[in-house]
C-alpha positions in Angstrom: 206.1 125.4 134.4 203.5 124.3 137.0 201.0 123.8 134.1 203.5 121.5 132.3 204.2 119.5 135.5 200.4 119.0 136.2 199.8 118.0 132.6 202.7 115.6 132.7 201.5 113.9 135.9 197.9 113.6 134.7 199.2 112.2 131.4 201.4 109.6 133.2 198.5 108.5 135.4 196.1 108.1 132.5 198.7 106.3 130.4 199.4 103.9 133.2 195.7 103.1 133.5 195.4 102.4 129.8 198.3 99.9 129.9 196.0 97.4 131.8 194.8 94.6 129.6 191.1 94.3 128.6 188.7 92.2 130.7 188.6 88.6 129.5 185.9 86.3 130.9 187.0 82.7 130.5 183.6 81.1 131.3 180.3 82.0 132.8 180.9 80.5 136.2 184.8 80.8 136.4 184.5 83.5 139.1 183.1 80.9 141.4 186.1 78.6 141.1 188.5 81.3 142.1 186.6 82.0 145.4 188.3 80.3 148.3 185.0 80.0 150.1 183.2 78.4 147.2 181.5 75.0 147.7 182.6 73.9 144.2 185.5 71.4 144.0 187.9 73.0 141.5 189.2 69.6 140.5 185.8 68.5 139.4 184.2 69.3 136.1 181.3 71.7 136.7 178.4 71.6 134.2 176.6 75.0 134.6 174.4 74.3 131.6 172.9 71.1 132.9 170.2 73.0 134.7 166.7 72.1 133.4 164.7 74.7 131.6 162.8 77.0 134.0 164.6 75.5 137.1 167.0 77.4 139.2 170.4 75.9 139.9 172.9 77.2 142.5 176.0 75.3 143.3 174.7 71.8 144.2 171.0 72.7 144.6 168.4 72.3 141.8 165.0 73.9 142.5 162.2 73.0 140.1 159.3 73.5 142.5 155.9 75.0 141.6 156.5 74.8 137.8 153.6 72.5 136.8 156.1 69.8 135.6 154.4 66.5 134.5 157.7 64.5 134.5 161.1 64.6 136.0 163.4 66.7 133.8 166.2 64.8 132.0 169.3 66.9 132.6 170.8 68.0 135.9 174.3 69.1 136.9 176.1 65.9 137.8 177.1 67.2 141.3 173.5 67.9 142.4 173.0 67.1 146.1 169.5 68.6 146.7 166.7 68.2 144.1 163.5 70.1 144.8 160.6 68.9 142.6 157.8 69.6 145.1 154.3 71.0 144.1 154.3 69.9 140.5 152.1 67.5 138.5 154.7 64.7 138.2 152.8 61.3 137.8 155.7 58.8 137.9 159.3 58.3 138.7 161.0 56.3 136.0 163.9 53.9 136.5 166.9 55.9 135.8 165.6 59.4 136.5 168.2 59.9 139.1 170.9 57.4 137.9 173.5 59.9 137.0 173.1 61.9 140.3 175.6 60.0 142.4 175.9 62.8 145.0 172.2 63.2 145.4 171.2 63.1 149.1 167.9 65.1 149.4 164.9 64.8 147.1 161.6 66.7 147.6 158.8 65.2 145.6 155.9 66.0 147.9 152.6 67.3 146.6 152.8 65.8 143.1 150.6 63.1 141.5 152.9 60.1 141.9 150.8 57.0 142.2 153.4 54.3 141.7 157.0 53.8 142.6 159.2 51.0 141.2 162.0 49.1 142.9 164.8 50.9 141.0 163.3 54.4 140.7 165.5 55.9 143.4 168.3 53.4 144.0 170.0 52.2 140.8 170.1 48.4 140.3 173.3 47.1 141.8 173.3 49.9 144.3 176.5 48.7 146.0 178.5 50.6 143.3 177.0 53.9 144.3 178.7 55.8 147.1 176.0 58.3 148.0 172.8 57.6 150.0 169.7 59.6 150.6 169.3 61.5 153.9 165.8 62.8 153.0 163.3 61.5 150.5 160.0 63.4 150.7 157.0 61.8 149.0 154.1 62.9 151.2 151.0 64.4 149.5 151.1 61.9 146.6 148.5 59.2 145.8 151.0 56.4 146.1 149.8 53.6 148.4 152.7 53.1 150.8 151.8 49.4 151.4 152.3 48.7 147.7 155.9 50.0 147.7 158.5 47.3 147.8 161.0 47.6 150.7 163.9 47.3 148.3 162.8 50.5 146.7 164.5 52.4 149.5 167.6 50.2 149.9 169.9 53.2 149.5 168.2 55.2 152.4 170.2 54.6 155.6 169.0 57.4 157.7 166.0 56.5 160.0 163.1 58.7 159.3 164.5 59.9 156.0 161.5 58.7 154.0 158.3 60.8 154.3 155.1 59.2 153.0 151.4 59.7 153.5 148.9 62.6 153.9 147.4 62.5 150.5 144.1 64.5 150.2 
């Protein structure tokens, strides 16, 4: 009788465990949206596949440093706030490289080969429609001549001391 009772209890426990449904992953990063402490806004569309090749993206930070890049990558997650492109071989910033990054606040471009910066390279034309502004824009260690940069180039930088230029070797 004891043997039958033990076997019945074990059977019921195993049967109950098998009633659970199979694991179903809805999306690669869905687990982040369910976390109450997550920095992602669950009401916003998150584009996990907008991360440039060889770069690392985590939440709102895109790190593309030390990759030997010769130009700014074309695709970024739309909610990027910090973009790290330091220590590459980037030669120019083109008008529109950052146009879709409306939440971008910090850009590290130091130690590249940037020799020229245009008036609309960082702040899109008609800036008043853009809500975000830069809090840090690091361009030191580039051959750009700071006296050749138009003052309007940094019209969307409101934080004193946010622009870092100079020290090219």
